[in-house]
N, C-alpha and C positions, 0 to 999 in steps of 0.2 A: 504494500500500500504506500502511495506517495504522501509525503508530508507537504505542508503548504510551501515550504522552501523548495522542495523538489518540483512541485507543480510550477512555481515561478520560473525556475531554471529551465524546465522543459518548454514552457511557453516562450520564454526569452530566446531559446535556441531556435525554435521554429520561426519566430519573428525575424531574427537575424538571417536565417536561411532564405526567407522570402525577400528581404531587402537585398541580399546578394544576388538573387535571381533577377531582380528588377534593375539594380544599380551596378552590378558587377562586383568583383572582389575589392577589398579595401586596398588603396594605393599607399604603400608605406614610403615610397621614394627611395633614394639612396641613403641607407642608414650610416654610411661612412662619411658623407659630406657634412661640412660644418653648418651650423645653424646661422642663417643670415638674419640679423635684426634690422628691420627697416624702421628708423625713427620717424614717428608721426607726431602730430600735435599732442595727442593723449600721452604718449611716452615722454615727450619733452616736458609737459606739465608735471608729470609724476617725478621725473628726475629733478626738476626745480624744487618741488616740495620736499623731496628726500634730502636735498643738499643742506637743509636746515637742521639735520640730525647727525649725530656722531654715534658710532657703535662703541659701547663700553662692555667690559667683561668683569664680572665680580670674582671674588676669591675662589668660588666653587666652579668657575668656568662657564657660568651662564652669561649669555649675550643679551644686551638690551640697548634700546635707543634713548638718547638724551638730546634734548634741544640744545643746539650749540650755544645759544644765548643764556642757557640755564646751567651750564656746566660749573661745578665748584672750582674754586681756585686751586691750582696745583700746589702741593706742599713741597717745600724746598728742603 
């Protein structure tokens, strides 16, 4: 007897099989080629917003972001 999880997987596999018959197999492209990033307006805005943050690491190795204008003064 199939459980609800098994039924879901079974239905999903049939659906993807139908999609493949209609649209053809998935195109993965050349897996060895480098990823090309095309900078657009959205990515430029995101880069600008992230430029206001610095990455810090605590004594346990956890990483977190701190606004650059809120960083504590360095101890000498």
